[in-house]
Backbone as a ProteinNet text record, in pm:
[ID]
protein_1_A
[PRIMARY]
XXXXXXXXXXXXXXXXXXXXXXXXXXXXXXXXXXXXXXXXXXXXXXXXXXXXXXXXXXXXXXXXXXXXXXXXXXXXXXXXXXXXXXX
[TERTIARY]
-7051.3	-6932	-6955.4	-7030.8	-7062.1	-6973	-6991.6	-6935.6	-6796.5	-6745.5	-6623.1	-6585.1	-6608.6	-6511.4	-6554.2	-6616.8	-6629	-6550.8	-6471.6	-6414.3	-6210.9	-6285.6	-6125.3	-6064.6	-6187.3	-6164.5	-6159.3	-6176.7	-6141.7	-6039.8	-5988.9	-5799.5	-5714.7	-5752.9	-5687	-5641	-5460.8	-5460.8	-5443.8	-5474.7	-5492.4	-5330.2	-5354.3	-5218.4	-5189.9	-5218.9	-5150.2	-5159.9	-5233.5	-5155.9	-5013.1	-5032.7	-4888	-4725.1	-4809.2	-4691.3	-4632.5	-4758.7	-4665.8	-4673.6	-4665.5	-4590.1	-4458.6	-4381.4	-4330.9	-4226.6	-4299	-4194	-4184.9	-4221.7	-4213.1	-4141.8	-4090.1	-3959.4	-3892.1	-3873.1	-3740.1	-3657.2	-3798.5	-3715.3	-3672	-3687.7	-3653	-3598.5	-3494.3	-3383.6	-3299.1	-3313.6	-3259.1	-3181.3	-3272.4	-3233.5	-3180.7	-3155	-3060.7	-2973.5	-2951.1	-2849	-2814.1	-2819.6	-2726.9	-2683.7	-2731.5	-2730.9	-2589.3	-2593.9	-2457.3	-2320.2	-2405.2	-2252.7	-2213	-2310	-2236.9	-2150.3	-2236.4	-2122.6	-2012	-2017.4	-1877.1	-1805.5	-1796.5	-1741.8	-1672	-1828.7	-1701.1	-1582.1	-1652.6	-1539.7	-1395.5	-1404.5	-1300.7	-1173.7	-1299.6	-1192.5	-1133.3	-1212.2	-1168.8	-1054.4	-1031.8	-923.3	-815.4	-844	-721.2	-680.5	-720.8	-672.7	-686.3	-655.6	-579.1	-457.8	-375.4	-172	-154.3	-229.5	-267.9	-257.9	-368.3	-452.3	-333.3	-320.7	-195	-51.5	-7.4	165.5	75	-7.4	-17	-69	-77.7	-116.4	43.8	126.9	226.7	310	263.2	423.2	356.1	224.8	153.4	176.5	318.5	357.3	482.2	565.8	633.4	599.8	527.9	434.5	394	458.5	459.9	322.1	232.3	148.1	148.5	255.7	272.7	266.3	370.1	373.8	187.6	126.5	-25.7	-63.5	-38.3	-85	-119.5	-0.3	100	-0.8	33.3	-44.5	-183.2	-235.5	-435.3	-451.8	-303.4	-361.7	-333.8	-233.8	-205.9	-282.1	-389.1	-487.7	-606	-663.2	-764.3	-787.5	-649.4	-562.8	-586.3	-516.8	-543.5	-667.8	-779.3	-802.1	-1009.2	-948.9	-1060.9	-1153.8	-1202.6	-1232.8	-1402.2	-1491.2	-1560.1	-1597.2	-1473.9	-1459.5	-1501.2	-1468.1	-1434.2	-1633.8	-1745.7	-1853.1	-1954.2	-1848.9	-1979.4	-1907.4	-1830.9	-1819	-1853.6
-6862.3	-6723.2	-6686.1	-6620.5	-6528.2	-6592.8	-6722.3	-6868.3	-6870.1	-6800.8	-6830.8	-6713.9	-6623.4	-6511.5	-6510.1	-6526.7	-6534.5	-6659.4	-6764.7	-6884.1	-6783.5	-6730.6	-6665.8	-6496.9	-6457.4	-6370.8	-6449.4	-6553.8	-6659.1	-6622.6	-6710.1	-6781.4	-6601	-6481.9	-6454	-6398.2	-6317.8	-6324	-6153.2	-6134.8	-6044.6	-5946.5	-5851.5	-5781.3	-5803.9	-5849.9	-5863.5	-6004.4	-6099.6	-6231.6	-6286.1	-6149.2	-6201.9	-6152.9	-6019.7	-5954.6	-6075.8	-6128	-6287.7	-6371.3	-6364.2	-6484.4	-6473.5	-6285.3	-6282.1	-6298.9	-6255.5	-6212.5	-6406.6	-6490	-6613.3	-6633.2	-6640.2	-6692.3	-6607.9	-6498.4	-6392.7	-6497.9	-6511.4	-6569.2	-6707.9	-6819.9	-6921.1	-6897.7	-6849.8	-6788.6	-6736.1	-6715.8	-6614.3	-6729.7	-6824.7	-6896.7	-7027.7	-7021.4	-7173.1	-7064.1	-6971.4	-6879.9	-6929.1	-6922	-6928.1	-7047.6	-7120.9	-7260.1	-7307.6	-7289.5	-7270.1	-7171	-7118.8	-7008.9	-7114.8	-7122.9	-7192.7	-7373.2	-7388.7	-7515.9	-7429	-7355.1	-7283.8	-7305.4	-7211.9	-7180.7	-7300.2	-7411.9	-7520.2	-7525.2	-7571.5	-7667.1	-7544	-7441.9	-7320.3	-7374.1	-7396.5	-7456.6	-7572.5	-7643.1	-7789.1	-7826.3	-7702.6	-7718	-7644.7	-7566.7	-7455.9	-7588.9	-7669.1	-7757.1	-7857.9	-7912.2	-8008.7	-8071.6	-7928.7	-7959	-7995.3	-8001.9	-8063.2	-8184.9	-8205.8	-8413	-8433	-8400.4	-8486.8	-8523.9	-8408.7	-8377.9	-8473.6	-8495.4	-8559.1	-8727.1	-8760.1	-8834.3	-8917	-8802.9	-8911.4	-8871.4	-8841.4	-8873.7	-8879.5	-8951	-9042.9	-9084.8	-9158.1	-9299.6	-9179.9	-9122	-8989.3	-8894	-8848.4	-8731.5	-8761.9	-8706.5	-8710.6	-8662.2	-8678.7	-8639.9	-8526.1	-8406.9	-8277.4	-8189.5	-8265.7	-8171.7	-8165.1	-8300.6	-8275.6	-8253.4	-8188.2	-8120.6	-7967.6	-7917.5	-7753.2	-7753.4	-7848.3	-7846.7	-7845.4	-7883.2	-7837.1	-7713.3	-7660.5	-7537.2	-7382.3	-7463.7	-7374.7	-7328.5	-7460.5	-7463.2	-7403	-7448	-7368.1	-7199.9	-7156.3	-7015.8	-6964	-7024.4	-6972.9	-7043.3	-7052.1	-7081.1	-7104.2	-7059.1	-6990.6	-7146.3	-7164.2	-7284.6	-7294.6	-7217	-7294.5	-7326	-7406.3	-7498.8	-7673.7	-7682.2	-7751.6	-7802.6	-7669.4	-7654.4	-7678.4	-7695.1	-7709.8	-7801.2	-7861.3	-8028.1	-8162.2
729.3	680	823.7	908.2	1018.3	1177.5	1162.2	1278	1214.7	1110.7	1090.8	1119.5	1125.3	1129.5	1313.8	1348.5	1600.4	1595.9	1530.4	1532.7	1546.9	1420.1	1398.8	1447.8	1530.3	1697.3	1788.4	1818.3	1925.1	1912.3	1838.2	1829.9	1829.1	1776.1	1818.2	1946	2013.1	2163.2	2138.3	2287.5	2288.4	2327.6	2321.7	2335.2	2473.7	2589.2	2731	2721.5	2640.6	2588.2	2516.7	2416.6	2365.8	2403.9	2464.5	2610.5	2692.9	2778.2	2826.2	2786.2	2684.9	2582.4	2552.4	2492.8	2508.2	2609	2697.7	2812.5	2875.4	2890.2	2928.6	2796.3	2665.6	2604.1	2623.9	2630.2	2708.7	2851.3	2907.4	3083.8	2994	2917.6	2891.7	2872	2734.2	2692.8	2801.3	2858.5	2980.1	3042.8	3106.5	3155.6	3117.6	2945.4	2879.5	2845.8	2778.6	2797.1	2927.6	3080.5	3180.2	3231	3175.8	3171.6	3029.4	2902.8	2891.3	2938.6	2990.8	3026.8	3124.5	3270.6	3361	3306.5	3194	3193	3062.1	3033.9	2997.7	3069.6	3191.5	3270.7	3380	3386.3	3413.4	3373.6	3214.4	3111.4	3152.9	3154.6	3139.4	3269.1	3363.5	3482.2	3497.9	3373.4	3386.6	3320.5	3220.8	3072.2	3191.7	3295.7	3340.1	3422.6	3518.2	3606.1	3572.2	3418.4	3389.6	3367.6	3369	3357.3	3538	3587.9	3755.6	3714.7	3704.5	3702.4	3628.5	3510.4	3460.4	3492.1	3565.5	3634.9	3793.9	3872.9	3988.7	3947.7	3772.6	3744.9	3654.6	3685.1	3610.7	3688.8	3822.3	3934.2	4063.5	4046.8	4130	4249	4237.4	4270.9	4386.7	4293.6	4385	4456.4	4431.6	4556.3	4677.4	4752.7	4863.9	4927.5	5064	5104.3	5165.6	5168.2	5246	5028.3	4906.3	4800.4	4721.1	4776.4	4767.3	4832	4943.3	5017.8	4957.3	4952.5	4927.8	4714.6	4667.6	4553.2	4579.1	4582.3	4638.4	4705.8	4853.6	4878.2	4747.7	4702.5	4547	4423.3	4448.3	4354.6	4376.6	4516.7	4582.1	4590	4605.1	4658	4463.9	4345.2	4275.2	4177.3	4232.3	4128.7	4187.6	4356.8	4466.6	4471.8	4641.8	4729.1	4635.1	4552.9	4492.3	4405.5	4356.2	4222	4288.6	4422.5	4489.1	4470.7	4505.3	4560.8	4398.5	4335.5	4186.2	4150.4	4172.4	4138.3	4145.9
[MASK]
+++++++++++++++++++++++++++++++++++++++++++++++++++++++++++++++++++++++++++++++++++++++

């Protein structure tokens, strides 16, 4: 009986250990939330650009290089140059 009480006391975590465990769980939750947010932001940008891609696919044979360049400049100014870096 005395041995069981000693084993139970050893299994109990200290306040510091519990605090550290909670801290690690919070950090893990924050990392996962940030990953989900980044994925949603990327999906949102792709959805905004989808009409432009469809337009290019539809008229690919009729679009001149100059018109394509103008469209790319417009997209870069509207959606930011960092979009290309993310993809």
